[in-house]
C-alpha positions in Angstrom: -29.8 48.3 83.8 -29.0 45.2 85.8 -31.9 42.9 86.6 -29.6 40.0 88.2 -31.0 37.7 85.2 -28.9 38.8 82.3 -29.9 40.1 79.4 -31.8 38.1 76.2 -28.4 37.5 74.6 -26.9 36.3 77.9 -29.7 33.9 78.5 -29.5 32.4 75.1 -25.7 32.2 75.5 -26.2 30.3 78.7 -28.7 28.0 77.1 -26.4 27.2 74.4 -23.3 27.1 76.1 -21.1 23.7 75.3 -23.9 23.0 72.9 -22.4 21.1 69.7 -23.7 23.0 66.3 -22.7 22.6 62.5 -20.5 24.8 60.9 -23.6 26.6 59.9 -24.5 27.2 63.3 -27.4 24.3 63.4 -27.6 22.6 66.8 -26.6 19.0 66.4 -28.7 16.8 68.4 -27.4 13.5 67.3 -23.8 13.1 66.3 -23.2 9.5 67.0 -25.3 8.0 63.7 -25.6 8.9 60.1 -29.2 9.1 58.6 -30.1 5.3 57.0 -32.9 4.0 55.9 -34.3 1.8 59.1 -31.6 1.5 61.7 -29.3 -0.9 60.0 -30.1 0.3 56.4 -27.9 1.9 53.8 -27.0 5.4 54.3 -28.7 8.4 52.4 -26.8 11.2 50.5 -28.6 14.1 52.3 -26.4 13.5 55.3 -25.6 17.3 55.3 -24.2 17.2 59.0 -21.9 13.9 58.2 -20.8 15.3 54.8 -20.1 18.8 56.4 -18.2 16.9 58.9 -16.2 14.7 56.9 -15.3 16.9 54.0 -13.9 19.3 56.4 -12.0 16.5 58.3 -10.6 15.0 54.7 -9.0 18.5 54.4 -7.4 18.9 57.8 -3.8 18.5 56.5 -1.8 19.7 53.6 -0.3 17.6 52.1 0.3 14.5 54.7 -2.3 12.4 55.0 -4.6 13.2 58.1 -4.6 9.3 58.9 -1.8 6.4 57.7 0.7 9.1 57.0 3.7 7.1 57.9 4.1 4.2 55.4 5.8 1.7 53.2 4.8 0.2 50.0 5.7 -2.7 47.5 4.7 -4.3 44.2 3.9 -7.8 43.8 1.0 -10.0 42.3 -1.9 -12.0 43.4 -2.5 -15.4 42.3 -5.9 -16.9 42.1 -6.9 -20.5 43.5 -10.0 -20.4 41.3 -12.1 -21.5 44.1 -13.1 -20.3 47.7 -12.4 -23.4 49.9 -13.2 -26.6 48.2 -16.0 -24.8 46.1 -16.2 -23.1 42.7 -15.5 -19.4 43.3 -18.3 -18.6 40.4 -20.7 -19.8 42.8 -20.1 -16.6 44.8 -18.7 -14.0 42.6 -18.2 -13.3 39.0 -15.1 -11.0 39.8 -12.7 -12.1 36.7 -9.6 -11.9 38.9 -10.8 -14.8 41.1 -12.2 -17.3 38.5 -9.0 -18.9 37.0 -6.6 -21.2 39.1 -3.2 -19.6 38.9 -4.2 -16.2 37.1 -1.9 -13.5 38.4 -3.1 -9.9 38.8 -0.5 -7.1 39.7 -0.8 -5.6 43.1 0.7 -2.3 44.8 0.7 -2.6 48.8 0.9 0.1 51.1 1.5 -0.6 54.8 1.1 2.2 57.3 0.6 3.3 60.9 -2.7 4.8 61.4 -2.6 8.0 63.8 1.0 9.1 64.3 2.8 11.8 61.7 4.9 10.7 58.2 8.5 10.7 60.3 6.9 9.0 63.6 8.7 5.7 65.0 7.1 2.4 63.7 7.3 1.1 67.2 4.4 3.0 68.6 1.1 1.7 69.7 -1.0 2.2 66.7 -3.6 0.2 64.1 -1.6 -0.7 61.0 -2.8 0.0 57.7 -2.9 -2.6 55.0 -4.1 -1.5 51.6 -3.8 -3.3 48.5 -4.4 -2.0 44.9 -5.1 -4.9 42.4 -4.7 -3.7 38.9 -7.4 -6.1 37.4 -8.5 -6.3 33.5 -11.6 -4.6 34.8 -9.8 -1.7 36.2 -8.6 -1.3 40.1 -9.9 -2.7 42.8 -8.6 -1.3 46.3 -8.9 -3.5 49.4 -8.2 -1.1 52.1 -8.1 -2.4 55.7 -6.0 -2.7 58.8 -3.8 -5.0 60.6 -6.7 -6.2 63.3 -9.9 -7.2 62.0 -12.1 -4.9 63.6 -12.4 -1.2 64.4 -13.2 1.2 67.4 -16.5 2.5 65.9 -19.3 1.3 63.6 -20.6 4.7 62.5 -19.1 6.8 60.1 -20.3 9.9 62.0 -18.0 9.3 64.9 -14.8 8.9 62.6 -13.3 12.5 62.9 -14.0 12.3 66.8 -12.0 9.2 67.1 -9.1 10.5 65.0 -9.0 13.8 66.9 -9.2 12.0 70.3 -6.1 10.0 69.4 -4.2 12.6 67.5 -2.4 15.0 69.4 -4.0 17.9 71.9 -4.7 21.0 69.6 -2.8 23.5 72.2 0.0 20.9 73.8 0.6 19.0 70.3 1.0 16.0 72.7 -0.8 12.9 72.5 -2.8 12.7 75.8 -4.2 9.3 77.1 -7.0 11.4 79.1 -8.5 12.5 75.5 -8.3 9.1 74.1 -9.9 7.3 77.2 -12.2 10.2 77.6 -13.6 9.4 74.1 -13.2 5.6 74.6 -15.2 5.4 78.1 -18.1 7.0 76.4 -17.9 4.7 73.4 -18.3 1.1 74.7 -18.4 -0.3 71.3 -14.5 0.5 71.3 -13.8 -2.0 74.0 -13.1 -4.9 71.6 -10.7 -2.8 69.8 -9.0 -1.5 72.8 -8.4 -5.1 74.2 -6.5 -6.1 71.0 -4.6 -2.9 70.5 -3.2 -2.7 74.1 -2.0 -6.3 73.9 0.9 -7.5 72.1 -1.4 -7.5 69.0 -1.1 -3.8 68.8 2.6 -3.9 68.4 3.3 -6.1 65.1 6.8 -7.0 64.9 7.1 -5.8 61.6 4.9 -5.5 58.2 6.0 -8.8 57.0 4.6 -10.3 60.2 1.1 -9.0 60.5 -2.2 -9.9 59.5 -4.6 -7.8 57.3 -8.2 -7.4 57.1 -10.8 -5.5 55.2 -12.7 -5.0 58.7 -15.8 -4.0 56.9 -18.5 -6.3 55.4 -18.7 -6.2 51.8 -20.6 -8.4 49.0 -19.9 -10.7 46.6 -22.2 -11.0 43.6 -22.6 -13.9 41.2 -23.4 -14.2 37.6 -27.4 -14.2 38.6 -27.2 -11.2 40.5 -27.3 -13.0 43.9 -25.2 -11.7 46.8 -23.4 -13.0 49.9 -22.1 -11.2 52.7 -18.2 -11.3 53.0 -15.1 -10.3 55.0 -11.5 -10.5 53.5 -8.5 -11.7 55.7 -4.7 -11.6 55.1 -2.8 -14.4 56.6 0.9 -13.9 56.5 2.9 -17.2 55.5 6.0 -15.7 57.4 3.8 -16.5 60.5 2.7 -13.9 63.1 4.8 -11.7 65.1 3.9 -9.1 67.7 6.3 -7.0 70.2 5.9 -6.5 74.0 6.0 -2.7 74.8 9.5 -3.4 76.3 10.8 -4.9 73.1 9.4 -2.0 71.2 11.0 0.5 73.3 14.4 -1.4 72.8 13.9 -1.1 69.1 12.7 2.4 69.1 15.9 3.4 70.8 18.1 2.6 68.0 16.2 2.3 64.9 12.7 4.1 64.3 12.4 2.9 60.8 12.6 -0.7 61.6 9.4 -1.8 59.7 10.2 -0.1 56.5 13.7 -1.4 56.5 12.4 -4.7 57.3 10.3 -4.9 54.3 12.8 -3.4 52.0 15.5 -5.2 52.6 13.5 -8.7 52.7 12.3 -8.1 49.2 15.7 -6.9 48.3 17.9 -10.0 49.3 15.4 -12.2 47.7 13.0 -13.4 50.4 9.6 -12.0 49.3 6.9 -12.2 51.9 3.6 -13.9 51.0 0.0 -13.6 52.3 -2.8 -15.9 52.0 -6.1 -14.3 51.1 -9.1 -15.8 53.0 -12.6 -14.8 53.1 -15.5 -15.6 55.2 -19.3 -15.3 53.9 -22.7 -15.7 55.2 -25.9 -15.3 53.4 -27.0 -11.6 52.8 -29.7 -10.8 55.5 -30.0 -9.6 59.0 -29.2 -12.8 60.9 -31.3 -12.7 63.8 -29.7 -15.7 65.3 -26.4 -14.3 65.9 -26.1 -11.9 68.8 -24.4 -9.1 66.9 -25.3 -7.7 63.7 -23.0 -9.1 60.8 -22.4 -5.3 59.4 -21.2 -3.8 62.8 -17.3 -3.5 62.1 -16.6 -3.6 66.1 -17.3 -7.4 65.9 -15.5 -10.4 64.5 -17.4 -13.2 62.8 -17.2 -16.8 64.8 -14.9 -18.8 62.8 -16.3 -21.9 63.9 -19.6 -20.8 62.2 -18.0 -18.9 59.2 -14.3 -20.5 58.8 -11.7 -18.6 56.8 -11.7 -20.0 53.3 -8.7 -19.4 51.0 -8.9 -17.8 47.8 -5.6 -16.8 46.5 -2.0 -15.8 47.9 -0.2 -12.5 47.3 3.6 -12.2 46.8 5.3 -9.0 47.2 8.8 -9.3 45.2 9.4 -5.6 43.9 10.6 -2.6 45.7 9.6 1.0 44.9 12.2 3.3 43.0 10.9 6.6 44.0 9.2 6.8 47.3 7.2 10.1 46.9 6.1 9.2 43.4 5.2 5.8 44.2 4.4 5.2 47.8 3.5 8.6 49.2 1.3 9.2 46.1 -0.6 6.1 46.1 -4.3 6.6 46.8 -6.8 4.1 48.0 -10.6 4.1 48.4 -13.0 1.7 49.8 -15.5 2.7 46.9 -13.1 1.2 44.1 -14.8 -2.1 43.6 -14.7 -4.0 40.1 -17.7 -6.3 38.7 -18.8 -9.0 41.1 -17.8 -7.1 44.4 -20.1 -4.8 45.7 -21.0 -2.8 49.0 -23.0 -3.9 51.9 -24.8 -1.5 54.3 -22.2 -1.5 57.1 -22.5 2.4 58.1 -18.8 2.8 58.7 -17.9 1.2 54.9 -20.7 3.4 53.6 -18.8 6.8 55.4 -15.7 5.7 54.1 -16.7 5.3 50.7 -17.2 9.2 50.5 -14.5 10.0 52.7 -11.4 8.1 51.1 -11.7 9.3 47.5 -12.7 12.7 48.8 -9.3 12.8 50.2 -7.4 11.7 47.7 -8.7 14.4 45.3 -7.9 17.0 48.0 -4.5 15.4 49.1 -3.0 14.6 45.8 -5.4 16.6 43.3 -8.5 15.9 41.3 -6.4 14.0 38.6 -4.6 11.6 40.9 -5.7 8.9 38.9 -3.6 9.9 36.0 -0.3 9.2 38.4 1.4 5.9 37.0 0.9 4.3 40.8 -2.9 5.1 40.9 -3.8 4.8 37.0 -5.2 1.3 36.1 -3.7 -1.1 33.4 -6.5 -1.3 31.3 -7.1 1.9 28.7 -9.4 4.7 30.5 -12.1 6.1 28.4 -14.3 8.8 30.4 -15.5 12.2 29.7 -14.1 13.8 33.2 -11.6 16.1 31.9 -9.5 19.1 32.7 -9.0 20.1 36.1 -5.7 20.9 38.0 -2.6 18.9 36.8 -4.3 17.3 34.0 -1.9 15.7 31.6 -3.7 13.2 29.7 -7.1 13.6 27.8 -9.2 10.5 28.6 -11.2 10.9 26.1 -8.5 10.3 23.3 -10.1 6.8 22.8 -13.5 8.2 21.6 -14.2 7.8 17.9 -15.0 11.5 17.6 -12.8 13.6 20.0 -15.1 16.4 19.5 -17.8 14.4 21.5 -17.0 14.8 25.3 -20.5 13.8 26.4 -23.0 10.8 26.4 -25.0 10.0 24.8 -24.2 10.7 21.3 -25.2 9.5 18.0 -22.1 11.4 16.7 -19.3 8.7 17.3 -18.8 9.2 21.0 -18.1 6.7 23.7 -20.8 4.0 24.3 -22.0 2.3 27.5 -20.0 -1.1 28.0 -22.4 -4.2 28.2 -23.1 -5.6 31.5 -21.3 -8.9 32.8 -24.3 -9.8 34.5 -27.5 -8.6 36.3 -27.2 -5.8 39.0 -27.6 -7.1 42.4 -30.7 -5.3 43.7 -31.6 -5.8 47.3 -34.7 -4.6 48.6 -34.8 -1.9 51.3 -37.7 -0.5 52.9 -37.7 1.7 55.9 -38.1 5.0 57.9 -35.3 7.2 57.4 -33.6 7.6 60.9 -31.0 8.6 62.9 -30.6 5.4 65.3 -27.9 3.2 66.6 -28.1 -0.9 65.5 -30.1 -3.1 67.8 -27.8 -5.6 68.6 -24.8 -3.7 70.0 -23.4 -6.4 72.6 -20.5 -4.1 73.3 -19.0 -6.2 75.8 -19.0 -9.9 75.0 -16.4 -10.5 72.3 -14.0 -8.2 73.9 -14.4 -10.4 77.2 -14.0 -13.6 74.9 -10.7 -12.1 73.5 -9.6 -11.5 77.0 -10.0 -15.5 78.0 -8.6 -16.5 74.9 -5.5 -14.7 75.3 -2.5 -16.7 77.1 -1.1 -15.7 80.4 1.7 -13.2 79.2 -0.8 -11.5 76.7 -3.1 -10.8 79.3 -0.4 -9.4 81.7 1.0 -7.4 79.1 -2.7 -6.1 78.2 -3.2 -5.0 81.9 0.2 -3.4 82.4 -0.2 -1.2 79.2 -3.8 -0.3 80.0 -2.8 0.5 83.6 0.3 2.4 82.7 -2.1 4.6 80.2 -4.8 5.2 82.5 -2.9 6.5 85.4 -2.4 9.9 83.7 -6.4 9.9 83.5 -8.8 11.6 85.4 -10.8 9.6 88.4 -14.1 9.9 86.5 -12.4 8.4 83.0 -10.7 5.5 85.1 -14.1 5.0 86.8 -15.9 4.6 83.3 -13.3 2.4 81.9 -13.6 0.1 85.0 -16.9 -0.2 84.5 -16.6 -1.3 81.1 -13.7 -3.7 81.9 -15.7 -5.5 84.6 -18.5 -5.9 81.8 -16.3 -7.3 79.7 -15.1 -9.9 82.1 -14.9 -10.0 86.2 -11.4 -10.5 85.9 -10.3 -8.0 83.3 -12.1 -5.4 85.8 -10.4 -6.6 88.9 -6.9 -6.4 87.6 -7.0 -3.0 85.8 -8.6 -2.1 89.3 -5.8 -3.3 91.3 -3.4 -2.0 89.0 -5.0 1.4 89.4 -5.5 0.9 93.1 -9.2 1.9 92.7 -12.4 0.0 93.4 -14.6 -0.9 90.4 -17.9 1.3 90.8 -20.7 -0.7 92.3 -23.2 1.3 90.4 -23.4 2.4 86.7 -21.2 5.9 86.8 -23.5 8.7 86.2 -21.6 10.1 83.5 -22.3 7.1 81.6 -25.6 6.8 82.5 -26.3 10.4 81.4 -24.5 10.0 77.9 -25.5 6.5 76.6 -28.7 4.8 75.9 -29.5 1.5 78.1 -28.7 -0.8 75.3 -25.2 0.4 74.7 -24.3 -0.6 78.4 -26.0 -4.1 78.6 -23.8 -7.1 79.3 -24.2 -10.4 78.1 -21.3 -12.1 79.6 -20.4 -11.6 83.4 -18.1 -14.4 82.9 -17.2 -17.0 80.4 -19.6 -17.7 77.8 -21.8 -20.8 78.8 -21.8 -21.9 75.2 -17.8 -21.6 74.8 -15.5 -19.2 73.2 -16.3 -19.4 69.7 -13.2 -16.9 68.5 -10.3 -17.9 66.9 -7.5 -16.5 65.3 -3.7 -17.2 64.7 -1.9 -17.0 67.9 0.5 -13.9 68.7 2.8 -16.6 70.6 4.4 -19.9 69.7 5.8 -20.5 66.4 6.5 -17.4 64.4 5.7 -15.1 67.4 7.8 -12.8 69.6 8.5 -16.1 71.4 6.7 -15.4 74.4 4.9 -18.9 74.9 
């Protein structure tokens, strides 16, 4: 019998149409933030929605990496300076690999592209991965980062959505600018990264000529258990070289393996590339004097206030012998730290720390750390045993091999003495799902636009206009609003390229989807205090020559 109003099931369906749920069918009311102690506090383990989302995401591909599939690698060493700038490094960290001047630690480095598949051209516009495995005397340390110093998002909850938007359409299997900018236009924290990515900095000339960064904020801990916040940066001694889009297209027409080839051949002919490892540090705390949160992965720390201080150099002098065994099976994780290094409450870092090692157990196998490329150089003695493809028994160093548990009085393994007191930060607050307070999504993007040289701005605008032309009018208007909030000229130039006017009022779709604090602009033009962000230039000496 029809009533004109539909059945109960029909009405329930109408009420929940297009409503996001978990795989258990639970409605999701907040898909933007992990659950933390306070708005900027550490992530809690009972994040069921996040854990379900990220563990499924980690298992989306077999056997290729979901991200960073296309890669190249090399061996070498890290040589410590024994200091951070002109101060003893022991003042800030007790990590043994840094303490002694001239101390060398073996390393393996994997460079990669982030979004595209294992056989994709290395000329595509994409962030580059820069992952370093240090085989230290205290076990492995993985410094997992990218070539750019920031990222698109600040909360790990959004990571699967970001990658899905940048990956090919699940129906057409084509990367689609409409999907990319649909996501970006509703994620204003990405404006800083987009400004870098669509400039020449989004196309490194090769792996040897690109910077590296840990991206996230970590901590250093000294012998007294005191901590400072720290960011890591690799500076290439070969100089920085980037490509214009037209140059990349010319290379791609003849060679889509150019970066892998360049790295391999340089090492083979006796020209090992080098990088200097520099750090920025600040006291551990909220730093209310800054207009951004120092734990925000979408932000740079101004170098005039937090200068880059050198701590050592890295030389890559040996090529792999077998690509699959050494490069493809190399497995990294942001949670792989040694004593003297620690985590901050960076929301993106805490999510990555779970995700990366979980991915490796799935992709390579639960015993991936038994593979020579991943195994530490020091002896391993644990009670983690068996599992698929196990070929060594890690309790072989136990005085009594019958004991595979701890504690035991029958001659089993014992806990190691601590190298110093633990860092014990005080945490108190309500457990919430909230965005951080100091978002300031536009200022640093505007500063970066103004800091670019004319040719870099021209390239940025041309690349953005070309990508946005295939997007819907609604997406274009959202992006124009964001660009204009970063810098008026930025918005005007993209607007002129698209032949559209910048919206005179906030687009309704932004007003509906984003909180007011995400759309607040602190720019409207050059910063009256002056630009404070500095970095090696993409042009001039050691660059692509466009000066």
